[in-house]
mmCIF file of the C-alpha atoms, coordinates in Angstrom:
data_MODEL
# 
_entry.id   MODEL 
# 
loop_
_atom_site.group_PDB 
_atom_site.id 
_atom_site.type_symbol 
_atom_site.label_atom_id 
_atom_site.label_alt_id 
_atom_site.label_comp_id 
_atom_site.label_asym_id 
_atom_site.label_entity_id 
_atom_site.label_seq_id 
_atom_site.pdbx_PDB_ins_code 
_atom_site.Cartn_x 
_atom_site.Cartn_y 
_atom_site.Cartn_z 
_atom_site.occupancy 
_atom_site.B_iso_or_equiv 
_atom_site.pdbx_formal_charge 
_atom_site.auth_seq_id 
_atom_site.auth_comp_id 
_atom_site.auth_asym_id 
_atom_site.auth_atom_id 
_atom_site.pdbx_PDB_model_num 
ATOM 1   C CA . MET A 1 1   ? 20.270  -15.963 0.247   1.00 0.00 ? 1   MET A CA 1 
ATOM 2   C CA . ARG A 1 2   ? 19.658  -14.955 -3.129  1.00 0.00 ? 2   ARG A CA 1 
ATOM 3   C CA . GLN A 1 3   ? 15.903  -16.172 -2.983  1.00 0.00 ? 3   GLN A CA 1 
ATOM 4   C CA . LEU A 1 4   ? 15.191  -14.596 0.521   1.00 0.00 ? 4   LEU A CA 1 
ATOM 5   C CA . PRO A 1 5   ? 13.833  -11.313 -0.641  1.00 0.00 ? 5   PRO A CA 1 
ATOM 6   C CA . ASN A 1 6   ? 11.425  -13.077 -2.734  1.00 0.00 ? 6   ASN A CA 1 
ATOM 7   C CA . ILE A 1 7   ? 10.438  -15.351 -0.036  1.00 0.00 ? 7   ILE A CA 1 
ATOM 8   C CA . LEU A 1 8   ? 9.943   -12.202 2.183   1.00 0.00 ? 8   LEU A CA 1 
ATOM 9   C CA . SER A 1 9   ? 7.666   -10.675 -0.443  1.00 0.00 ? 9   SER A CA 1 
ATOM 10  C CA . SER A 1 10  ? 5.658   -14.041 -0.900  1.00 0.00 ? 10  SER A CA 1 
ATOM 11  C CA . ILE A 1 11  ? 5.178   -13.907 3.048   1.00 0.00 ? 11  ILE A CA 1 
ATOM 12  C CA . ARG A 1 12  ? 3.990   -10.461 2.648   1.00 0.00 ? 12  ARG A CA 1 
ATOM 13  C CA . ILE A 1 13  ? 1.357   -11.663 0.074   1.00 0.00 ? 13  ILE A CA 1 
ATOM 14  C CA . VAL A 1 14  ? 0.114   -14.379 2.602   1.00 0.00 ? 14  VAL A CA 1 
ATOM 15  C CA . LEU A 1 15  ? -0.002  -11.914 5.505   1.00 0.00 ? 15  LEU A CA 1 
ATOM 16  C CA . ALA A 1 16  ? -2.205  -9.325  3.716   1.00 0.00 ? 16  ALA A CA 1 
ATOM 17  C CA . PRO A 1 17  ? -5.586  -11.407 3.435   1.00 0.00 ? 17  PRO A CA 1 
ATOM 18  C CA . ILE A 1 18  ? -4.838  -12.793 6.950   1.00 0.00 ? 18  ILE A CA 1 
ATOM 19  C CA . PHE A 1 19  ? -4.594  -9.271  8.493   1.00 0.00 ? 19  PHE A CA 1 
ATOM 20  C CA . LEU A 1 20  ? -7.530  -8.348  6.420   1.00 0.00 ? 20  LEU A CA 1 
ATOM 21  C CA . MET A 1 21  ? -9.862  -11.106 7.873   1.00 0.00 ? 21  MET A CA 1 
ATOM 22  C CA . LEU A 1 22  ? -8.802  -10.584 11.458  1.00 0.00 ? 22  LEU A CA 1 
ATOM 23  C CA . TYR A 1 23  ? -9.097  -6.726  11.354  1.00 0.00 ? 23  TYR A CA 1 
ATOM 24  C CA . VAL A 1 24  ? -12.794 -6.852  10.200  1.00 0.00 ? 24  VAL A CA 1 
ATOM 25  C CA . GLN A 1 25  ? -13.625 -9.004  13.078  1.00 0.00 ? 25  GLN A CA 1 
ATOM 26  C CA . ASP A 1 26  ? -15.817 -7.390  15.756  1.00 0.00 ? 26  ASP A CA 1 
ATOM 27  C CA . GLU A 1 27  ? -13.712 -8.342  18.698  1.00 0.00 ? 27  GLU A CA 1 
ATOM 28  C CA . VAL A 1 28  ? -11.092 -5.646  19.460  1.00 0.00 ? 28  VAL A CA 1 
ATOM 29  C CA . VAL A 1 29  ? -8.501  -8.479  20.234  1.00 0.00 ? 29  VAL A CA 1 
ATOM 30  C CA . TRP A 1 30  ? -8.541  -9.800  16.786  1.00 0.00 ? 30  TRP A CA 1 
ATOM 31  C CA . ARG A 1 31  ? -8.113  -6.109  15.293  1.00 0.00 ? 31  ARG A CA 1 
ATOM 32  C CA . ALA A 1 32  ? -5.137  -5.952  17.816  1.00 0.00 ? 32  ALA A CA 1 
ATOM 33  C CA . LEU A 1 33  ? -3.428  -8.863  16.529  1.00 0.00 ? 33  LEU A CA 1 
ATOM 34  C CA . SER A 1 34  ? -3.792  -8.020  13.027  1.00 0.00 ? 34  SER A CA 1 
ATOM 35  C CA . VAL A 1 35  ? -2.083  -4.657  13.565  1.00 0.00 ? 35  VAL A CA 1 
ATOM 36  C CA . GLY A 1 36  ? 0.822   -6.744  14.700  1.00 0.00 ? 36  GLY A CA 1 
ATOM 37  C CA . ILE A 1 37  ? 0.552   -8.785  11.417  1.00 0.00 ? 37  ILE A CA 1 
ATOM 38  C CA . PHE A 1 38  ? 0.544   -5.672  9.529   1.00 0.00 ? 38  PHE A CA 1 
ATOM 39  C CA . ALA A 1 39  ? 3.540   -4.422  11.008  1.00 0.00 ? 39  ALA A CA 1 
ATOM 40  C CA . VAL A 1 40  ? 5.417   -7.697  10.532  1.00 0.00 ? 40  VAL A CA 1 
ATOM 41  C CA . ALA A 1 41  ? 4.474   -7.414  6.862   1.00 0.00 ? 41  ALA A CA 1 
ATOM 42  C CA . VAL A 1 42  ? 5.706   -3.755  6.857   1.00 0.00 ? 42  VAL A CA 1 
ATOM 43  C CA . VAL A 1 43  ? 9.254   -4.796  8.265   1.00 0.00 ? 43  VAL A CA 1 
ATOM 44  C CA . THR A 1 44  ? 9.301   -7.725  5.507   1.00 0.00 ? 44  THR A CA 1 
ATOM 45  C CA . ASP A 1 45  ? 9.101   -4.976  2.967   1.00 0.00 ? 45  ASP A CA 1 
ATOM 46  C CA . PHE A 1 46  ? 12.094  -3.035  4.361   1.00 0.00 ? 46  PHE A CA 1 
ATOM 47  C CA . PHE A 1 47  ? 14.375  -6.315  4.574   1.00 0.00 ? 47  PHE A CA 1 
ATOM 48  C CA . ASP A 1 48  ? 13.497  -7.826  1.431   1.00 0.00 ? 48  ASP A CA 1 
ATOM 49  C CA . GLY A 1 49  ? 14.825  -4.685  -0.376  1.00 0.00 ? 49  GLY A CA 1 
ATOM 50  C CA . TYR A 1 50  ? 17.693  -4.304  2.146   1.00 0.00 ? 50  TYR A CA 1 
ATOM 51  C CA . ILE A 1 51  ? 18.871  -8.045  1.401   1.00 0.00 ? 51  ILE A CA 1 
ATOM 52  C CA . ALA A 1 52  ? 18.559  -7.750  -2.082  1.00 0.00 ? 52  ALA A CA 1 
ATOM 53  C CA . ARG A 1 53  ? 20.846  -4.844  -2.241  1.00 0.00 ? 53  ARG A CA 1 
ATOM 54  C CA . LEU A 1 54  ? 23.446  -5.986  0.197   1.00 0.00 ? 54  LEU A CA 1 
ATOM 55  C CA . TYR A 1 55  ? 23.908  -9.404  -1.549  1.00 0.00 ? 55  TYR A CA 1 
ATOM 56  C CA . GLN A 1 56  ? 23.122  -8.080  -5.133  1.00 0.00 ? 56  GLN A CA 1 
ATOM 57  C CA . ALA A 1 57  ? 20.284  -10.675 -5.182  1.00 0.00 ? 57  ALA A CA 1 
ATOM 58  C CA . GLN A 1 58  ? 18.021  -8.480  -7.355  1.00 0.00 ? 58  GLN A CA 1 
ATOM 59  C CA . THR A 1 59  ? 15.941  -10.298 -9.977  1.00 0.00 ? 59  THR A CA 1 
ATOM 60  C CA . GLU A 1 60  ? 13.789  -9.823  -12.537 1.00 0.00 ? 60  GLU A CA 1 
ATOM 61  C CA . TYR A 1 61  ? 11.025  -11.573 -10.746 1.00 0.00 ? 61  TYR A CA 1 
ATOM 62  C CA . GLY A 1 62  ? 11.618  -10.025 -7.535  1.00 0.00 ? 62  GLY A CA 1 
ATOM 63  C CA . VAL A 1 63  ? 11.275  -6.415  -9.174  1.00 0.00 ? 63  VAL A CA 1 
ATOM 64  C CA . PHE A 1 64  ? 7.877   -7.368  -10.193 1.00 0.00 ? 64  PHE A CA 1 
ATOM 65  C CA . LEU A 1 65  ? 6.982   -9.429  -6.971  1.00 0.00 ? 65  LEU A CA 1 
ATOM 66  C CA . ASP A 1 66  ? 7.927   -6.784  -4.412  1.00 0.00 ? 66  ASP A CA 1 
ATOM 67  C CA . PRO A 1 67  ? 5.699   -3.991  -5.471  1.00 0.00 ? 67  PRO A CA 1 
ATOM 68  C CA . LEU A 1 68  ? 3.143   -6.432  -6.238  1.00 0.00 ? 68  LEU A CA 1 
ATOM 69  C CA . ALA A 1 69  ? 3.353   -7.621  -2.684  1.00 0.00 ? 69  ALA A CA 1 
ATOM 70  C CA . ASP A 1 70  ? 3.063   -3.947  -1.496  1.00 0.00 ? 70  ASP A CA 1 
ATOM 71  C CA . LYS A 1 71  ? -0.206  -3.591  -3.317  1.00 0.00 ? 71  LYS A CA 1 
ATOM 72  C CA . PHE A 1 72  ? -1.593  -6.750  -1.834  1.00 0.00 ? 72  PHE A CA 1 
ATOM 73  C CA . LEU A 1 73  ? -0.676  -5.079  1.937   1.00 0.00 ? 73  LEU A CA 1 
ATOM 74  C CA . THR A 1 74  ? -1.929  -1.452  1.319   1.00 0.00 ? 74  THR A CA 1 
ATOM 75  C CA . PHE A 1 75  ? -5.049  -2.800  -0.851  1.00 0.00 ? 75  PHE A CA 1 
ATOM 76  C CA . ALA A 1 76  ? -5.838  -4.848  2.236   1.00 0.00 ? 76  ALA A CA 1 
ATOM 77  C CA . GLY A 1 77  ? -5.217  -1.995  4.752   1.00 0.00 ? 77  GLY A CA 1 
ATOM 78  C CA . PHE A 1 78  ? -7.320  0.383   2.923   1.00 0.00 ? 78  PHE A CA 1 
ATOM 79  C CA . ILE A 1 79  ? -10.239 -1.971  2.612   1.00 0.00 ? 79  ILE A CA 1 
ATOM 80  C CA . CYS A 1 80  ? -10.351 -2.304  6.176   1.00 0.00 ? 80  CYS A CA 1 
ATOM 81  C CA . LEU A 1 81  ? -10.696 1.306   6.835   1.00 0.00 ? 81  LEU A CA 1 
ATOM 82  C CA . PRO A 1 82  ? -14.488 1.777   6.032   1.00 0.00 ? 82  PRO A CA 1 
ATOM 83  C CA . PHE A 1 83  ? -15.274 -0.790  8.651   1.00 0.00 ? 83  PHE A CA 1 
ATOM 84  C CA . ILE A 1 84  ? -13.950 1.791   11.313  1.00 0.00 ? 84  ILE A CA 1 
ATOM 85  C CA . ASP A 1 85  ? -16.008 4.421   9.974   1.00 0.00 ? 85  ASP A CA 1 
ATOM 86  C CA . ALA A 1 86  ? -17.439 4.425   6.197   1.00 0.00 ? 86  ALA A CA 1 
ATOM 87  C CA . SER A 1 87  ? -18.320 8.173   6.868   1.00 0.00 ? 87  SER A CA 1 
ATOM 88  C CA . GLN A 1 88  ? -14.809 9.260   7.478   1.00 0.00 ? 88  GLN A CA 1 
ATOM 89  C CA . PHE A 1 89  ? -13.133 6.536   5.313   1.00 0.00 ? 89  PHE A CA 1 
ATOM 90  C CA . PRO A 1 90  ? -15.711 6.182   2.343   1.00 0.00 ? 90  PRO A CA 1 
ATOM 91  C CA . TRP A 1 91  ? -15.599 3.229   0.046   1.00 0.00 ? 91  TRP A CA 1 
ATOM 92  C CA . TRP A 1 92  ? -15.208 5.626   -2.773  1.00 0.00 ? 92  TRP A CA 1 
ATOM 93  C CA . ALA A 1 93  ? -12.040 6.886   -1.669  1.00 0.00 ? 93  ALA A CA 1 
ATOM 94  C CA . VAL A 1 94  ? -10.922 3.230   -1.351  1.00 0.00 ? 94  VAL A CA 1 
ATOM 95  C CA . GLY A 1 95  ? -11.879 2.566   -4.554  1.00 0.00 ? 95  GLY A CA 1 
ATOM 96  C CA . VAL A 1 96  ? -10.239 5.457   -6.195  1.00 0.00 ? 96  VAL A CA 1 
ATOM 97  C CA . ILE A 1 97  ? -6.808  4.443   -4.241  1.00 0.00 ? 97  ILE A CA 1 
ATOM 98  C CA . VAL A 1 98  ? -7.098  0.804   -5.624  1.00 0.00 ? 98  VAL A CA 1 
ATOM 99  C CA . LEU A 1 99  ? -7.996  1.839   -9.219  1.00 0.00 ? 99  LEU A CA 1 
ATOM 100 C CA . ARG A 1 100 ? -4.911  4.070   -9.423  1.00 0.00 ? 100 ARG A CA 1 
ATOM 101 C CA . ASP A 1 101 ? -2.591  1.362   -8.097  1.00 0.00 ? 101 ASP A CA 1 
ATOM 102 C CA . VAL A 1 102 ? -4.200  -1.273  -10.484 1.00 0.00 ? 102 VAL A CA 1 
ATOM 103 C CA . ILE A 1 103 ? -3.526  1.065   -13.726 1.00 0.00 ? 103 ILE A CA 1 
ATOM 104 C CA . VAL A 1 104 ? -0.059  1.620   -12.549 1.00 0.00 ? 104 VAL A CA 1 
ATOM 105 C CA . THR A 1 105 ? 0.551   -1.972  -11.951 1.00 0.00 ? 105 THR A CA 1 
ATOM 106 C CA . GLY A 1 106 ? -0.933  -2.632  -15.471 1.00 0.00 ? 106 GLY A CA 1 
ATOM 107 C CA . MET A 1 107 ? 1.273   -0.315  -16.953 1.00 0.00 ? 107 MET A CA 1 
ATOM 108 C CA . ARG A 1 108 ? 4.498   -2.032  -15.152 1.00 0.00 ? 108 ARG A CA 1 
ATOM 109 C CA . ILE A 1 109 ? 3.216   -5.403  -16.686 1.00 0.00 ? 109 ILE A CA 1 
ATOM 110 C CA . LEU A 1 110 ? 2.872   -3.858  -20.305 1.00 0.00 ? 110 LEU A CA 1 
ATOM 111 C CA . ALA A 1 111 ? 6.284   -2.120  -19.750 1.00 0.00 ? 111 ALA A CA 1 
ATOM 112 C CA . ASP A 1 112 ? 7.954   -5.317  -18.909 1.00 0.00 ? 112 ASP A CA 1 
ATOM 113 C CA . TYR A 1 113 ? 6.397   -7.123  -21.803 1.00 0.00 ? 113 TYR A CA 1 
ATOM 114 C CA . ARG A 1 114 ? 7.623   -4.450  -23.932 1.00 0.00 ? 114 ARG A CA 1 
ATOM 115 C CA . ASN A 1 115 ? 11.124  -4.175  -22.591 1.00 0.00 ? 115 ASN A CA 1 
ATOM 116 C CA . ILE A 1 116 ? 10.436  -0.647  -21.621 1.00 0.00 ? 116 ILE A CA 1 
ATOM 117 C CA . THR A 1 117 ? 12.124  0.878   -18.153 1.00 0.00 ? 117 THR A CA 1 
ATOM 118 C CA . MET A 1 118 ? 9.118   3.049   -16.563 1.00 0.00 ? 118 MET A CA 1 
ATOM 119 C CA . ASP A 1 119 ? 10.178  6.190   -15.124 1.00 0.00 ? 119 ASP A CA 1 
ATOM 120 C CA . THR A 1 120 ? 9.359   7.293   -11.735 1.00 0.00 ? 120 THR A CA 1 
ATOM 121 C CA . ARG A 1 121 ? 9.406   10.479  -9.696  1.00 0.00 ? 121 ARG A CA 1 
ATOM 122 C CA . LEU A 1 122 ? 9.518   11.471  -5.874  1.00 0.00 ? 122 LEU A CA 1 
ATOM 123 C CA . THR A 1 123 ? 6.097   12.139  -5.956  1.00 0.00 ? 123 THR A CA 1 
ATOM 124 C CA . ALA A 1 124 ? 5.428   8.150   -6.188  1.00 0.00 ? 124 ALA A CA 1 
ATOM 125 C CA . LYS A 1 125 ? 7.757   7.523   -3.356  1.00 0.00 ? 125 LYS A CA 1 
ATOM 126 C CA . ALA A 1 126 ? 6.011   10.155  -1.450  1.00 0.00 ? 126 ALA A CA 1 
ATOM 127 C CA . LYS A 1 127 ? 2.720   8.603   -2.195  1.00 0.00 ? 127 LYS A CA 1 
ATOM 128 C CA . THR A 1 128 ? 3.865   5.218   -0.929  1.00 0.00 ? 128 THR A CA 1 
ATOM 129 C CA . MET A 1 129 ? 5.366   6.693   2.108   1.00 0.00 ? 129 MET A CA 1 
ATOM 130 C CA . GLY A 1 130 ? 2.295   8.798   2.895   1.00 0.00 ? 130 GLY A CA 1 
ATOM 131 C CA . GLN A 1 131 ? -0.040  5.785   2.316   1.00 0.00 ? 131 GLN A CA 1 
ATOM 132 C CA . MET A 1 132 ? 1.572   3.493   4.806   1.00 0.00 ? 132 MET A CA 1 
ATOM 133 C CA . PHE A 1 133 ? 2.087   6.048   7.704   1.00 0.00 ? 133 PHE A CA 1 
ATOM 134 C CA . PHE A 1 134 ? -1.502  6.910   7.159   1.00 0.00 ? 134 PHE A CA 1 
ATOM 135 C CA . LEU A 1 135 ? -2.575  3.395   7.102   1.00 0.00 ? 135 LEU A CA 1 
ATOM 136 C CA . TYR A 1 136 ? -0.788  2.522   10.370  1.00 0.00 ? 136 TYR A CA 1 
ATOM 137 C CA . LEU A 1 137 ? -2.276  5.525   12.140  1.00 0.00 ? 137 LEU A CA 1 
ATOM 138 C CA . ALA A 1 138 ? -5.724  4.765   10.840  1.00 0.00 ? 138 ALA A CA 1 
ATOM 139 C CA . LEU A 1 139 ? -5.513  1.166   11.480  1.00 0.00 ? 139 LEU A CA 1 
ATOM 140 C CA . LEU A 1 140 ? -4.207  2.092   15.307  1.00 0.00 ? 140 LEU A CA 1 
ATOM 141 C CA . VAL A 1 141 ? -7.078  4.569   15.882  1.00 0.00 ? 141 VAL A CA 1 
ATOM 142 C CA . GLY A 1 142 ? -9.546  1.771   14.766  1.00 0.00 ? 142 GLY A CA 1 
ATOM 143 C CA . VAL A 1 143 ? -8.172  -0.240  17.592  1.00 0.00 ? 143 VAL A CA 1 
ATOM 144 C CA . PHE A 1 144 ? -8.110  2.092   20.270  1.00 0.00 ? 144 PHE A CA 1 
ATOM 145 C CA . ILE A 1 145 ? -11.288 3.819   19.892  1.00 0.00 ? 145 ILE A CA 1 
ATOM 146 C CA . GLU A 1 146 ? -12.604 0.608   20.807  1.00 0.00 ? 146 GLU A CA 1 
ATOM 147 C CA . THR A 1 147 ? -10.776 0.131   24.051  1.00 0.00 ? 147 THR A CA 1 
ATOM 148 C CA . ASP A 1 148 ? -10.437 2.023   27.248  1.00 0.00 ? 148 ASP A CA 1 
ATOM 149 C CA . VAL A 1 149 ? -6.710  3.149   27.537  1.00 0.00 ? 149 VAL A CA 1 
ATOM 150 C CA . TRP A 1 150 ? -4.841  6.208   27.747  1.00 0.00 ? 150 TRP A CA 1 
ATOM 151 C CA . LEU A 1 151 ? -4.554  6.510   23.886  1.00 0.00 ? 151 LEU A CA 1 
ATOM 152 C CA . SER A 1 152 ? -8.221  5.990   23.518  1.00 0.00 ? 152 SER A CA 1 
ATOM 153 C CA . SER A 1 153 ? -9.251  9.642   24.032  1.00 0.00 ? 153 SER A CA 1 
ATOM 154 C CA . TYR A 1 154 ? -6.951  11.104  21.628  1.00 0.00 ? 154 TYR A CA 1 
ATOM 155 C CA . CYS A 1 155 ? -8.060  8.584   19.109  1.00 0.00 ? 155 CYS A CA 1 
ATOM 156 C CA . ILE A 1 156 ? -11.557 9.425   19.602  1.00 0.00 ? 156 ILE A CA 1 
ATOM 157 C CA . TRP A 1 157 ? -10.585 13.046  19.302  1.00 0.00 ? 157 TRP A CA 1 
ATOM 158 C CA . LEU A 1 158 ? -8.558  12.512  15.967  1.00 0.00 ? 158 LEU A CA 1 
ATOM 159 C CA . MET A 1 159 ? -12.082 10.995  14.685  1.00 0.00 ? 159 MET A CA 1 
ATOM 160 C CA . GLN A 1 160 ? -14.571 13.387  16.294  1.00 0.00 ? 160 GLN A CA 1 
ATOM 161 C CA . THR A 1 161 ? -12.738 16.656  14.810  1.00 0.00 ? 161 THR A CA 1 
ATOM 162 C CA . GLY A 1 162 ? -12.555 14.884  11.332  1.00 0.00 ? 162 GLY A CA 1 
ATOM 163 C CA . ILE A 1 163 ? -8.838  15.059  11.106  1.00 0.00 ? 163 ILE A CA 1 
ATOM 164 C CA . MET A 1 164 ? -8.666  11.567  9.837   1.00 0.00 ? 164 MET A CA 1 
ATOM 165 C CA . GLU A 1 165 ? -11.139 12.090  7.154   1.00 0.00 ? 165 GLU A CA 1 
ATOM 166 C CA . TRP A 1 166 ? -9.077  15.033  5.931   1.00 0.00 ? 166 TRP A CA 1 
ATOM 167 C CA . LEU A 1 167 ? -5.871  12.995  5.886   1.00 0.00 ? 167 LEU A CA 1 
ATOM 168 C CA . MET A 1 168 ? -7.769  10.426  3.879   1.00 0.00 ? 168 MET A CA 1 
ATOM 169 C CA . MET A 1 169 ? -8.673  13.031  1.478   1.00 0.00 ? 169 MET A CA 1 
ATOM 170 C CA . LEU A 1 170 ? -5.242  14.266  1.359   1.00 0.00 ? 170 LEU A CA 1 
ATOM 171 C CA . ILE A 1 171 ? -3.986  10.738  0.759   1.00 0.00 ? 171 ILE A CA 1 
ATOM 172 C CA . VAL A 1 172 ? -6.592  10.509  -2.172  1.00 0.00 ? 172 VAL A CA 1 
ATOM 173 C CA . VAL A 1 173 ? -5.452  13.661  -3.819  1.00 0.00 ? 173 VAL A CA 1 
ATOM 174 C CA . LEU A 1 174 ? -1.866  12.579  -3.412  1.00 0.00 ? 174 LEU A CA 1 
ATOM 175 C CA . THR A 1 175 ? -2.529  9.142   -4.826  1.00 0.00 ? 175 THR A CA 1 
ATOM 176 C CA . VAL A 1 176 ? -4.315  10.690  -7.815  1.00 0.00 ? 176 VAL A CA 1 
ATOM 177 C CA . TYR A 1 177 ? -1.666  13.289  -8.817  1.00 0.00 ? 177 TYR A CA 1 
ATOM 178 C CA . SER A 1 178 ? 0.852   10.598  -8.831  1.00 0.00 ? 178 SER A CA 1 
ATOM 179 C CA . GLY A 1 179 ? -0.930  8.274   -10.791 1.00 0.00 ? 179 GLY A CA 1 
ATOM 180 C CA . PHE A 1 180 ? -1.677  10.971  -13.507 1.00 0.00 ? 180 PHE A CA 1 
ATOM 181 C CA . GLU A 1 181 ? 2.184   11.874  -13.151 1.00 0.00 ? 181 GLU A CA 1 
ATOM 182 C CA . TYR A 1 182 ? 2.962   8.360   -13.820 1.00 0.00 ? 182 TYR A CA 1 
ATOM 183 C CA . ILE A 1 183 ? 0.829   8.138   -17.059 1.00 0.00 ? 183 ILE A CA 1 
ATOM 184 C CA . TYR A 1 184 ? 2.376   11.345  -18.351 1.00 0.00 ? 184 TYR A CA 1 
ATOM 185 C CA . ILE A 1 185 ? 5.893   10.720  -17.781 1.00 0.00 ? 185 ILE A CA 1 
ATOM 186 C CA . ASN A 1 186 ? 5.523   7.032   -19.281 1.00 0.00 ? 186 ASN A CA 1 
ATOM 187 C CA . LYS A 1 187 ? 3.263   8.282   -22.091 1.00 0.00 ? 187 LYS A CA 1 
ATOM 188 C CA . ASN A 1 188 ? 5.850   6.683   -24.434 1.00 0.00 ? 188 ASN A CA 1 
ATOM 189 C CA . LEU A 1 189 ? 4.438   3.377   -23.112 1.00 0.00 ? 189 LEU A CA 1 
ATOM 190 C CA . PHE A 1 190 ? 1.334   4.104   -25.071 1.00 0.00 ? 190 PHE A CA 1 
ATOM 191 C CA . SER A 1 191 ? 2.597   5.203   -28.245 1.00 0.00 ? 191 SER A CA 1 
ATOM 192 C CA . TYR A 1 192 ? 4.785   2.129   -28.681 1.00 0.00 ? 192 TYR A CA 1 
ATOM 193 C CA . HIS A 1 193 ? 5.263   0.588   -32.236 1.00 0.00 ? 193 HIS A CA 1 
ATOM 194 C CA . LYS A 1 194 ? 7.165   -2.220  -33.929 1.00 0.00 ? 194 LYS A CA 1 
ATOM 195 C CA . ASP A 1 195 ? 10.399  -0.228  -34.430 1.00 0.00 ? 195 ASP A CA 1 
ATOM 196 C CA . ALA A 1 196 ? 10.615  0.874   -30.753 1.00 0.00 ? 196 ALA A CA 1 
ATOM 197 C CA . LYS A 1 197 ? 13.022  -0.855  -28.445 1.00 0.00 ? 197 LYS A CA 1 
ATOM 198 C CA . THR A 1 198 ? 12.521  -4.617  -27.972 1.00 0.00 ? 198 THR A CA 1 
# 
């Protein structure tokens, strides 16, 4: 049971590229299947943390692996969006989001190496929740605009009115802000010296 959270995180890492490869296919059935895989991966994210807390099975490796698995999944999700409509989900916006998370992940690795605890804020948690909600909405929209069911007209409306584009820009702003906040509140990481905590 102690290794189960790490196994779930590893499953999420494996599912991320499978989801990505299926979603970028032209056939809507593959896109629909990929959204199901994305949902399963999100569920593993909930249960690995829940099980780790319930059975006190948190490990240093798990603390590193869990957010890394989250990054794999969110990166895969955002990379899919320009394949829906690159004008509303531009590649540059995806690049900004990915770059922010790469920088923060690098900071985490450096902090672990120097045995420094990184501080976080509510903004970072809000960013993660906002990203996941937006991603699932956008991915579902990408499926339904290619079908002819009762939800399709609503999804087409979301795209035609530019609402999805505005939501994308909102996520970019929130992501960038939380990144700068991370850097600011953890600036001691960059001024580390030999007589600091080891």
